[in-house]
C-alpha positions as CSV (number, residue, x, y, z in Angstrom):
1,M,102.3,93.5,126.9
2,A,105.3,94.1,124.6
3,T,105.4,94.0,121.3
4,F,108.1,93.2,119.1
5,L,109.4,92.8,115.3
6,T,111.3,90.4,114.5
7,R,113.2,89.9,111.2
8,I,114.2,86.6,109.3
9,E,116.7,86.1,106.8
10,L,116.6,82.7,105.5
11,H,120.1,81.4,103.8
12,S,119.6,79.8,100.0
13,A,115.7,80.2,100.0
14,D,113.2,80.3,97.5
15,A,109.4,81.4,97.5
16,A,108.3,78.2,98.8
17,D,110.7,79.0,101.5
18,Y,109.6,81.8,102.7
19,Q,105.6,80.7,102.5
20,R,106.5,78.2,104.8
21,L,108.1,80.1,107.4
22,H,105.4,82.7,107.2
23,E,103.0,79.7,107.5
24,E,105.1,78.7,111.0
25,M,105.5,81.7,112.4
26,A,101.5,82.1,112.0
27,K,101.3,78.9,113.9
28,K,103.5,80.7,116.6
29,G,101.4,84.0,117.0
30,F,103.4,86.5,114.6
31,S,101.7,88.4,112.2
32,R,102.9,89.6,108.7
33,A,100.7,93.3,109.7
34,I,101.4,95.7,112.5
35,P,98.7,97.8,114.1
36,D,98.4,101.5,114.8
37,D,97.0,102.8,118.0
38,N,93.7,103.0,116.2
39,G,94.0,99.2,115.4
40,V,94.3,99.7,111.7
41,K,97.3,97.1,110.3
42,Y,99.7,98.1,107.9
43,Y,101.9,95.4,105.7
44,L,105.0,94.8,106.7
45,P,107.5,94.1,104.6
46,T,108.9,90.7,103.3
47,A,110.7,87.9,106.0
48,E,109.5,90.6,108.8
49,Y,106.5,90.1,112.0
50,Y,104.7,91.6,114.4
51,W,104.3,89.9,117.6
52,E,102.4,91.0,120.7
53,G,102.1,89.0,124.5
54,N,104.1,88.6,127.9
55,L,107.4,87.5,126.4
56,S,111.2,88.2,126.7
57,A,112.5,89.2,123.3
58,E,114.6,86.4,123.9
59,A,111.7,84.3,124.2
60,V,110.4,85.6,121.5
61,R,113.1,85.3,119.4
62,Q,113.2,81.8,120.3
63,L,109.4,81.0,118.4
64,A,110.9,81.8,115.4
65,D,113.9,79.9,115.9
66,I,111.3,77.1,116.4
67,A,109.5,78.6,112.4
68,I,113.3,78.6,111.0
69,A,113.9,75.1,111.9
70,A,110.3,74.3,110.7
71,T,111.7,75.1,106.7
72,G,114.4,72.5,106.9
73,K,116.7,76.2,106.5
74,A,119.9,77.7,107.9
75,G,118.5,81.3,108.6
76,W,119.5,84.7,110.3
77,V,117.1,86.4,113.1
78,I,116.8,89.8,114.4
79,T,113.7,90.2,117.1
80,A,113.7,93.2,119.0
81,Q,111.4,94.7,121.7
82,W,109.5,98.8,121.0
83,A,107.6,101.0,122.9
84,S,107.5,103.6,119.9
85,A,107.0,103.4,115.8
86,S,106.8,104.9,113.0
87,W,106.2,103.7,109.6
88,R,105.0,104.0,105.8
89,L,103.7,101.0,104.1
90,P,100.7,99.6,102.3
91,R,97.5,99.8,104.7
92,A,96.0,95.6,104.8
């Protein structure tokens, strides 16, 4: 199983647009929290998402593209696959 972080920036968007994005990303299996090795979850920064599964980075990014399109806004997106990470984030 692979893990991914995806960051999105919607253009000309307000808080309601980002709320819609969060909802659409959740429908695609993305989470706004990231688990540590013990399963404790931590909140990610705004418009950053965690995804775990057996897809390529491009396929995960395409899922995010579908969520972005559902907002009716244009946006930038980057998805990165990773094996190890370190963070200082608030506990979920």
